N, C-alpha and C positions, 0 to 999 in steps of 0.2 A: 514587563517584558519576559520573555522566556528566561528560565534559570541560566545564568552565565558564569556560575562559580566554577564549573569544570569545562568552560568554553574551550580553553587551551590547556590541555593536560600534558605536564612536562614529561611523564613517564612514556607518552606515546612517541617521543622523539627518536628513541632507539629503533622502535618498529617502523617509523616513517623512513629513516635513513636505510634501513635493511631493505624495505620494500622498493624504495627508489633505486638502490644499487642493483637489487635482483631483477627489476623490471625494465631498466634502461639497457636493452640488448643491442639494438641497432637502430639505424634510421637517422637521416639528416634532419635539421631543425625545420620546422614549418613556420615561417615568419611571413608568409605572403600576405596575410590579412593585417599585419602589423602596422604601427605607426613609428614615426622617427623619434619621438621623445615622450617622456612620462606625461608632461603637460598635455600633448596632443591625445594621449591615451584617455585622459579624463574629458577634455573639451570635446572629442569626437565620440564619447561614450554614448549609450542608448538608454533611455529610460522608459518605463511604461506604467500605465495605470489600469487596474482592473477592478471593476465593482461587480459584486455578485450578491443580489438580493435573493433571500429565500423565505418563504412561508412554509412551515411544517406543521401538520396536525397529526396527533397520536391519540387513538382510541383503544383502549384494553378493556376486556370483560373481567375487571377487578375493582377493588375500591378505590384505585387511583383516578384522580380528576383528568379530564382530557387535557393534553398539552396543545396550546396554541402559541406558536413561536414566529416571530417576524424579525429576522436579522439582516444586517448589511455587512458584508465583508469588503473592506477597501484595502487593495494591495498596491504598493508603490515599490518599484525596484529600479536598480541602476546598474549598468555593466559597462566597465571600461573597454576601450579597444585593447588589443594585444600589443604589448611592447616587449620585444625580445622574448617572446613566448609566455610572458606573465599577464595575467588580467585579474581583475577584481570584481566581485559581484556582492550587492547587499540588497535585501528585500525585507520589508516591513508589513505586517498585516494588522488591521484594527477591525474587531468585530463589535458591532454595537445593535442594541434592540431598536426596532422601528415599529411604532405603533403598539405591539403587544409583546408580552414576555411571561406568560403563565406556563412554566415548565420547570422541571427539575433538570438543571445542566449537567448532572453527572459528576460534580466536583466534590461532592460531599462537604462543601463548605458554605455555599449560599443557601441552603435550606430549600424549601419548596418540595420537600420530599413526599408530599401528598399529591404530587402531580406525575405524569408519566415522564420518562427520561427522554431528553433531546440533547445530545452531547455538543452544544454549540455555545460554550461560555463566552461571555463577552470580555474584551480586553485588548491590549496592544502587545504584539509579539515581534520579535526580531526572528523572522521566519528562516532566512538564509544569510549567511555572511561568509564568504570564502575567497581564498586566493588560489588562483590556478596557474600551473605551468605546463605548457603543451608543446609537443614536437609532432613530427609526422605520425610516429607510431606509439608515443607514450602521452598520457595525461596524468597529472598529479594534482589532486585538489585537497586543500587543507581548510577545515573550518566547519561552520554549520551548513548542511546541504541537504538536498533531496537525493535519496537512493531508491531506484526503482529497478528491480531485477526480474527478468522474465516477465511473467504475468502478475507479478506482485503477490503471489500466494504465500511467500515466505518473508520477503523484505519488500516494503512498499511505503507510500506516502500518505494514505488515507485521504486522498484529494477530495473525496466526496464531502467530508465535514468541513465546516468554515474554518477551523483551526487545524492546519495540516501538521502531520507527523514528519519531522526532520531529524537529522543525525548530526551530532558534534563528532567529526570523524576525520580520518585521513583515507582518501581513496585513490588507488593507482590502477591504471588500466594499460594494456599493452596489446598492440595489433600487429607486431612485426612479422608473425607467421601468417601466411595468406589464409584468409577465411577464418582466422582464430582471433577472439577477443578474451583476454584473460583479466579478471578484475579481482583486486584485492582491497579489502577495507578493514581497518581498524576503528571501532566505534566505543567511545568512552562514555557517551551520554546519548540517550533517545529522548527527544522532545516531544511527548505523546500529544494527543488531541485535547486533554483536559484543561489545558491552560496553566498559568502560572501558580494559581492559589491552591490547586488541588494537591493532596498528598500522592496522587497517582500521576503527577505531571511528568515525572522523569523515570527513566530505567538507566541507572548509573552502573558501570561495570567495565569490563574488558571483554568486548565482543569481536570475533574475528569472522570475516566473510570472504569465502573463496568461491569464484564462479568463473567457468571456462565455457565459452560458447563457440560452436563451429557452424558455419554457414555454408560450407562447400558441398553439402549433400544436394542432389537434385530434388529431394522430396521434402526437405524441411530444415529446420534449425535444431541442432543438438546442443543441449546444456548439461554440464555436470557441476554439482556444487556440494559444498560442505559449510554450514553456518554453525558457529560455536558462540552460543548466547550465555553470557555470564552477567547476572543481575545481583549486585552486592546486597540490596535490601530485601529482594524477594527471590531468594535462591531456588524456591519451588518451581520457577519457570526455566531453570538453567538446563539446557538441552544441547545435544550435538544432532544435527539434522544433515543427513548425507543423501543425495539423490541424483536422479537423471531425468531429463525431460526431452521429448521429441515433439515439435509442432510444425506444421507445414500448411500451405495455402493450396496445394494441389496434390492429387494422388494419380500417379501414372500420367496419361495424357489429358486427364480432366483438370480444368482450371476452375471448376465450379464447386469444388469440394475442399474442405479443409478439416484438419484434425489436430488432436493433442492427446499425448500419452505421457504419463508421469508416474514415477514411483520414487518413494523416499523412505528411510528408516530413521528412527529417532531413539536416542539413548540419553541417559543421564550424563551431566557435565559439571565439572568443577565441584562446587560446594553443595550440590543438591543432595539433600539427605536420603531420598528414597531412590532405589534402582528404577530404570525405566527402559522398557522395550516396546515400542509401538511403531505402526507402519501407516503409510499414506499411499493411496493410489487414486488416479484420476484419469478417466478417458472420455473424450467427447469428439463428435464429428458433426459437420454442417454440410449441407448441400444446397445450392442455389437453383431454383427452377421457376422460370417465368416471372421474374421479379420478386420472388419471395425466397427467403432463406430459412430453411428448417433445421433445427439442431437437436441432438440427443446426447445426454451426458450422464455419467456415473461417478460419483466421488466418495471415497471412504477414508475416514480417520478412525484408526482402531482404538478400542479402549478395554477396560477390564471392570465388568459389572460388580465384581467382589472386592475389588481394591481400587477405591477412589484415588484420583491423582495419577493414574497410569494411562491416560488417554493422550493421543497425539495432539499437540498444540501448535499455534502458529502466531504468537504474541506480536511480531513485528509485521504482519501482513497488513494489506488493504482488505480487511475482513468484509466490508460492505459488498464486495464484488461477488462473493461467495456465499452459498447456502442461504439465499434469500435476502431481499432488500429490507425486510422487516427486522432484520438483525437479532433474530432470536438465538443464533448459535455462534455468537462471537467468541464463546468459550465452548470447547468440545465436552459433551456430557461424559460422565465416568464410563458408561457402557459404549462409548463410540458414537460415531455417526455415519449413516449411509444416506446419500442424496441422489436420487434419480430425477433428472429434469429433462423437459422437452421445452423447445423454444421456437418461435416464429417471428421474423421481421420482414418489413417491406418498406417502401418509399412511395408515398402518394403525393403527388405534386412536390412541393418542397418540405414535407413532413416525413419524418423518420418515426416508424412505429415498431415496437417490440413487445412481445408477450412471452412470459416464462412460467412454467408450472413446475413446482417441486414436490416431491413426495419424500418425506423424511421418516426414517426409522432408526432404531439402534443397532449397532454393528454386533454388540456382545451380548444381547438379550433380546426378548420377544417385544419390547416396548415400541409402541407406535408414537412417532414424534409429530404427527400431524403432516399438513400440507400447506402450500402457499401459492397464490397467484400474484404475479407482478406484471405491471405493464408501464410503458413509457411512450410519450410522444414528444419529439423535439423538433425545433426548426431554427435555422440560422437565418438572420436577416442581414444581408450585405456581409461586410468583413467583420464588423465589430459587435454584433448583438445576437444573442441566443436566447430563445425561450424554450423552457422544458416543463412538463407536467409529468408527475411520476406517481405511481400507486402500488401499495403492497398490501395484501390480504392474507394474514396467517391464520389458519384454522388449527386450534391445538389438538394434540392427541392426548397421550398419557401424562405429559408434562406441559408447562408453560400455560399460557391463556391466549384466547383469541386476540389478535392484535390487527389494527387497521392503521395505515400511515399514508398521508397524502402530502406531496411537496409541490410547490410552484416556484 
């Protein structure tokens, strides 16, 4: 199971009580979806089963053997009905090898280091387990849970991997002000994608999340945030990240255009030894024409070529979504990263197709980081079945090696 030694941390109670008091501003209780007794809450609860089979192939132009991985994730969960505003949720995952398992799972425990890495370790995890109290304007959730904020560039669930990233935390949100949602989270442990046995399985500490979103603008959603990351055992990742994001699905009278603009600054926090001053910038736009959607984007994470460890980092992000599906830039290089990308997508019959091209370079030097071509085709069959085929081809520049990945 996922580590549970810090599943309920006594020191968070003061923070939870403070946040509860500060967030309960106004609003009547919302019990319309509730039941009349605790017994009814359980007997009328809902359960679900999700099976995700995946084959992944990795070929790299180095001495490592090609990875051939065939895994099945079995997810079972149960949620009670609401009783006087309270509800419970529990979710367990089991990842097993099916047919083949020639790969390095990234845990630094199971060996196979002569193979390319595919971070899908096998095992059973308590993925989520939380209790929630909800009113019309407030929601308080305590326990192991999924936290997905904005586009998951800074706080996400890494849902692409078979073992999801979840958070042992207290999360409070309030929407008593029209068009405004304020979210506070205190996180004492991050359950990472590496599984139970890996020394990289957890990030323990005292991390604070503040995010305020405003949806009253006619042209998009505005978010402001501050994320204070404190890792007890790896203080080199301790950072304070403050930023603002604007994203919308139309510009002016056009409903065929969407955009995203984001800026953040990052500094050292808590027990981090070295000083840090880094910046993040991301802008992209999309336009739909005759059944096709075309996109153009530019993302920058600054660094310092003469001072390693001073680059902008996002250790809690859903990193697979950004900077190429080949996952060559999960950590920002010391001299920063610039990513210029173009995309095209369409729908043919019941199939959705997307292609993306990335051009990578250093932000703080003249290094060429190569390029990448990504493509995916997906189709949903009825309500319960989905098929997806995905491909990533990274061509190395001054660093890394050529990497090809295929998923089914």
